[in-house]
RODO-2510 file (C-alpha; in nm, 4 decimals, decimal comma):
residues 266
     n   res          X          Y          Z
     1     x     8,2958    14,7467    10,6952
     2     x     8,4774    14,7442    10,3603
     3     x     8,7778    14,9698    10,3310
     4     x     8,7423    15,2506    10,0711
     5     x     8,9895    15,2358     9,7872
     6     x     9,2085    15,5407     9,7453
     7     x     9,2227    15,6908     9,3969
     8     x     9,5805    15,7588     9,3025
     9     x     9,7020    16,0820     9,1448
    10     x     9,8085    15,8858     8,8391
    11     x     9,4564    15,7505     8,7944
    12     x     9,3119    16,1026     8,8112
    13     x     9,5573    16,2236     8,5481
    14     x     9,4747    15,9168     8,3357
    15     x     9,1118    16,0291     8,3142
    16     x     9,1629    16,4062     8,3079
    17     x     9,4026    16,4188     8,0113
    18     x     9,1655    16,2498     7,7615
    19     x     8,8734    16,4620     7,8836
    20     x     9,0808    16,7800     7,8459
    21     x     9,2003    16,6711     7,5015
    22     x     8,8460    16,5986     7,3842
    23     x     8,7217    16,9299     7,5257
    24     x     9,0024    17,1176     7,3495
    25     x     8,9285    16,9368     7,0228
    26     x     8,5607    17,0306     7,0478
    27     x     8,6448    17,3936     7,1312
    28     x     8,8959    17,4413     6,8502
    29     x     8,6712    17,2504     6,6134
    30     x     8,3948    17,4962     6,6964
    31     x     8,6257    17,7915     6,6282
    32     x     8,7362    17,6394     6,2969
    33     x     8,3773    17,5752     6,1918
    34     x     8,2758    17,9268     6,2947
    35     x     8,5592    18,0807     6,0884
    36     x     8,4800    17,8570     5,7931
    37     x     8,1106    17,9478     5,7944
    38     x     8,1872    18,3195     5,8222
    39     x     8,4399    18,3023     5,5382
    40     x     8,1917    18,1041     5,3306
    41     x     7,9149    18,3548     5,3949
    42     x     8,1325    18,6451     5,2784
    43     x     8,2689    18,4493     4,9810
    44     x     7,9174    18,3636     4,8653
    45     x     7,7988    18,7222     4,9027
    46     x     8,0857    18,8731     4,7054
    47     x     8,0733    18,5962     4,4438
    48     x     7,7063    18,6769     4,3843
    49     x     7,7855    19,0489     4,3573
    50     x     8,0675    18,9764     4,1143
    51     x     7,8533    18,7495     3,8967
    52     x     7,5510    18,9784     3,8924
    53     x     7,6890    19,3321     3,9076
    54     x     8,0583    19,3370     3,8045
    55     x     8,1196    19,1340     3,4910
    56     x     8,4401    19,1194     3,2888
    57     x     8,3013    19,1790     2,9402
    58     x     8,6143    19,2103     2,7257
    59     x     8,9060    18,9784     2,6610
    60     x     9,1776    19,0142     2,9264
    61     x     9,5365    19,0719     2,8237
    62     x     9,7257    18,7449     2,8536
    63     x    10,0935    18,6998     2,9332
    64     x    10,3056    18,7155     2,6215
    65     x    10,0288    18,8515     2,3985
    66     x    10,1408    19,2131     2,4097
    67     x    10,4459    19,4181     2,4893
    68     x    10,4516    19,6488     2,7887
    69     x    10,3532    19,9547     2,5830
    70     x    10,0344    19,7867     2,4658
    71     x     9,9625    19,6685     2,8188
    72     x    10,0015    20,0244     2,9446
    73     x     9,7285    20,1433     2,7075
    74     x     9,4956    19,8560     2,7931
    75     x     9,1804    19,9078     2,9993
    76     x     8,9867    19,5984     3,1118
    77     x     8,6229    19,6170     3,0087
    78     x     8,3942    19,5701     3,3070
    79     x     8,0177    19,5706     3,2736
    80     x     7,9212    19,7278     3,6070
    81     x     7,5650    19,7781     3,7239
    82     x     7,6288    20,1005     3,9153
    83     x     7,2620    20,1683     3,9892
    84     x     7,2121    19,8122     4,1145
    85     x     7,5129    19,8350     4,3474
    86     x     7,3987    20,1750     4,4725
    87     x     7,0569    20,0271     4,5421
    88     x     7,2152    19,7455     4,7427
    89     x     7,4270    19,9897     4,9421
    90     x     7,3961    20,3678     4,9275
    91     x     7,7612    20,3962     5,0428
    92     x     7,8828    20,2330     4,7205
    93     x     8,1364    20,4596     4,5474
    94     x     8,3483    20,2647     4,2974
    95     x     8,4880    19,9281     4,1903
    96     x     8,8522    19,8316     4,2457
    97     x     9,0116    19,5833     4,0052
    98     x     9,3648    19,4413     4,0418
    99     x     9,3964    19,1909     3,7531
   100     x     9,7299    19,0390     3,8600
   101     x     9,5777    18,9325     4,1922
   102     x     9,2198    18,8727     4,0760
   103     x     9,0961    19,1327     4,3236
   104     x     8,7634    19,2790     4,2096
   105     x     8,5362    19,4373     4,4714
   106     x     8,2881    19,7180     4,5221
   107     x     8,4291    19,9920     4,7442
   108     x     8,2295    20,1938     4,9960
   109     x     8,2663    20,5409     5,1404
   110     x     8,1298    20,6432     5,4800
   111     x     8,2027    20,9002     5,7479
   112     x     8,3527    20,6497     5,9932
   113     x     8,6318    20,3998     5,9259
   114     x     8,4741    20,1623     6,1776
   115     x     8,1552    20,1192     5,9739
   116     x     8,2863    19,8441     5,7461
   117     x     8,5567    19,6834     5,9580
   118     x     8,3234    19,3904     6,0279
   119     x     8,0342    19,4612     5,7944
   120     x     8,0056    19,3302     5,4404
   121     x     7,8865    19,5278     5,1405
   122     x     7,5315    19,4064     5,1986
   123     x     7,5452    19,4914     5,5686
   124     x     7,5993    19,1477     5,7245
   125     x     7,8184    19,1201     6,0345
   126     x     8,1306    18,9371     5,9192
   127     x     8,5077    18,9582     5,9922
   128     x     8,5734    18,9911     5,6168
   129     x     8,4217    19,3381     5,6188
   130     x     8,4341    19,5414     5,2996
   131     x     8,6877    19,7441     5,1002
   132     x     8,6463    20,1063     5,2097
   133     x     8,7911    20,4551     5,1714
   134     x     8,9582    20,6384     5,4533
   135     x     8,6834    20,8743     5,5662
   136     x     8,9208    21,1732     5,5394
   137     x     8,9678    21,1166     5,1656
   138     x     8,7525    21,2536     4,8855
   139     x     8,5412    20,9811     4,7218
   140     x     8,6047    21,1285     4,3759
   141     x     8,9855    21,0794     4,4017
   142     x     9,0561    21,4523     4,3796
   143     x     9,3105    21,4510     4,6609
   144     x     9,6824    21,3893     4,6336
   145     x     9,6475    21,0446     4,7923
   146     x     9,3384    20,8281     4,8441
   147     x     9,3571    20,5408     5,0937
   148     x     9,1582    20,2209     5,0459
   149     x     9,1534    19,9665     5,3304
   150     x     9,0748    19,5960     5,3338
   151     x     9,1351    19,2989     5,5610
   152     x     9,4208    19,0538     5,5088
   153     x     9,1960    18,7467     5,5156
   154     x     9,3539    18,4036     5,5619
   155     x     9,1632    18,2626     5,2650
   156     x     9,3052    18,5311     5,0353
   157     x     8,9822    18,7277     5,0028
   158     x     8,9539    19,1067     5,0335
   159     x     9,3171    19,2337     5,0489
   160     x     9,4565    18,8946     5,1501
   161     x     9,6350    18,8621     4,8151
   162     x     9,8181    19,1953     4,8206
   163     x    10,1226    19,0332     4,9782
   164     x    10,1596    18,8187     4,6645
   165     x    10,2982    19,1248     4,4883
   166     x    10,6227    19,0449     4,6681
   167     x    10,6578    18,7692     4,4092
   168     x    10,8346    18,9818     4,1485
   169     x    10,7136    18,7575     3,8668
   170     x    10,3602    18,8704     3,9508
   171     x    10,4293    19,2390     4,0126
   172     x    10,6501    19,2805     3,7059
   173     x    10,4063    19,0956     3,4801
   174     x    10,1105    19,3245     3,5495
   175     x    10,1751    19,6317     3,7640
   176     x     9,8430    19,8089     3,7127
   177     x     9,5150    19,8418     3,8968
   178     x     9,1944    20,0203     3,8038
   179     x     8,9264    20,2292     3,9704
   180     x     8,5848    20,2317     3,8022
   181     x     8,3402    20,5100     3,8821
   182     x     8,0201    20,5877     3,6972
   183     x     8,1804    20,8623     3,4880
   184     x     8,5289    20,7245     3,4157
   185     x     8,7944    20,4566     3,4567
   186     x     9,1261    20,5435     3,6213
   187     x     9,4399    20,3413     3,5623
   188     x     9,7155    20,3325     3,8250
   189     x    10,0680    20,2000     3,7943
   190     x    10,2055    20,0292     4,1037
   191     x    10,5369    20,1880     4,1931
   192     x    10,5910    20,0801     4,5530
   193     x    10,4914    19,8240     4,8133
   194     x    10,6420    19,7415     5,1509
   195     x    10,5700    19,6573     5,5130
   196     x    10,5229    19,9427     5,7535
   197     x    10,3457    20,0241     6,0801
   198     x    10,0425    20,2223     6,1887
   199     x    10,1323    20,5892     6,2163
   200     x    10,4342    20,5696     5,9862
   201     x    10,5035    20,8230     5,7113
   202     x    10,3160    20,5930     5,4731
   203     x     9,9945    20,7270     5,6297
   204     x    10,0944    21,0932     5,6448
   205     x     9,8859    21,3603     5,4756
   206     x    10,0065    21,5185     5,1524
   207     x     9,9238    21,8887     5,1795
   208     x    10,1165    22,0449     4,8923
   209     x    10,3768    21,9797     4,6231
   210     x    10,6626    21,9813     4,8733
   211     x    10,5046    21,7158     5,0950
   212     x    10,4032    21,5237     4,7811
   213     x    10,7676    21,5018     4,6723
   214     x    10,8759    21,3995     5,0214
   215     x    10,6033    21,1350     5,0402
   216     x    10,6754    20,9733     4,7031
   217     x    11,0464    20,9772     4,7841
   218     x    10,9723    20,7890     5,1062
   219     x    10,7605    20,5348     4,9180
   220     x    11,0299    20,4723     4,6590
   221     x    11,3075    20,4380     4,9161
   222     x    11,1129    20,1800     5,1150
   223     x    10,9770    19,9861     4,8199
   224     x    11,0519    19,6190     4,7590
   225     x    10,9628    19,6799     4,3940
   226     x    11,2294    19,8346     4,1726
   227     x    11,0967    19,9135     3,8255
   228     x    11,3182    20,0503     3,5477
   229     x    11,0291    20,0678     3,2983
   230     x    10,7964    20,3004     3,4838
   231     x    10,5734    20,5430     3,2955
   232     x    10,5234    20,7653     3,5979
   233     x    10,6456    21,1239     3,5817
   234     x    10,6434    21,2338     3,9439
   235     x    10,7317    21,5906     3,8448
   236     x    10,3699    21,6163     3,7249
   237     x    10,2571    21,4946     4,0680
   238     x     9,9956    21,2450     3,9538
   239     x     9,7214    21,1493     4,1982
   240     x     9,8017    20,8489     4,4167
   241     x     9,5972    20,5622     4,5557
   242     x     9,7286    20,3603     4,8498
   243     x     9,5944    20,0121     4,9227
   244     x     9,6479    19,9179     5,2862
   245     x     9,5981    19,5943     5,4784
   246     x     9,7063    19,4331     5,8039
   247     x    10,0141    19,2134     5,8264
   248     x    10,1657    18,9952     6,0944
   249     x     9,9788    18,8831     6,4087
   250     x     9,6130    18,9790     6,4296
   251     x     9,5603    19,3022     6,6196
   252     x     9,9196    19,4176     6,5712
   253     x    10,0523    19,7414     6,4241
   254     x    10,2194    19,5967     6,1159
   255     x    10,0740    19,6880     5,7766
   256     x    10,1393    19,6136     5,4105
   257     x    10,0823    19,9008     5,1687
   258     x    10,0715    19,9256     4,7899
   259     x    10,1086    20,2635     4,6194
   260     x     9,9828    20,3369     4,2694
   261     x    10,0083    20,6546     4,0597
   262     x     9,7478    20,7655     3,8064
   263     x     9,8832    20,7230     3,4530
   264     x     9,5689    20,7261     3,2374
   265     x     9,1930    20,7629     3,2485
   266     x     8,9040    20,7387     3,0106
***
């Protein structure tokens, strides 16, 4: 009777390592493909919305064409199909436009902040989600401070570009963003941005003039952006809008916030 050959430990390892490597490659390849397809789905949806419902109709201000005073008085002309967007999603409330970062999205308002965490404007399940109001805020921007949330997507979509404001060449060149509602356009001057954490004073409620002054003081003290040409008169307590997104490892408590103050509307 023939003697059975013993399989050495080294031989086992020789076969297991390639199998494990191939399995890992397949698994991570699947995850990459899944992320890519989800990003692509959201990109295509928002690109179609932008092309069909939110069109830049005027000539944008270009670097070097105007001084800062002229830029302050400038309002980008957007041709927005408000009724069409409302028909697509009854939660549609406004359009946010940040020219310096090429951020231009419809914004939704609902009674639960979880509604659009992983749901696009058209209702598809997707990690990109949608830009949305904090449900405690008034959708007509009547409060002292209105919070808008969006994901920090790896491909730069949604609020993934907000962190680029830390490049002072970008933030100093064009420090304004705009909110378009059916009845008016509001222009906000960015006066502060910084990293913070969930539950910090950046997310505290402004109840009156005293807490307003304390809040704006906090924002200015923590800001990476120091602007000696601001048009904001905080003694008039202009309405604020805060753009908030995640920062750091996924699922963590770190956030990046951008504060803007209302300086003009038409």
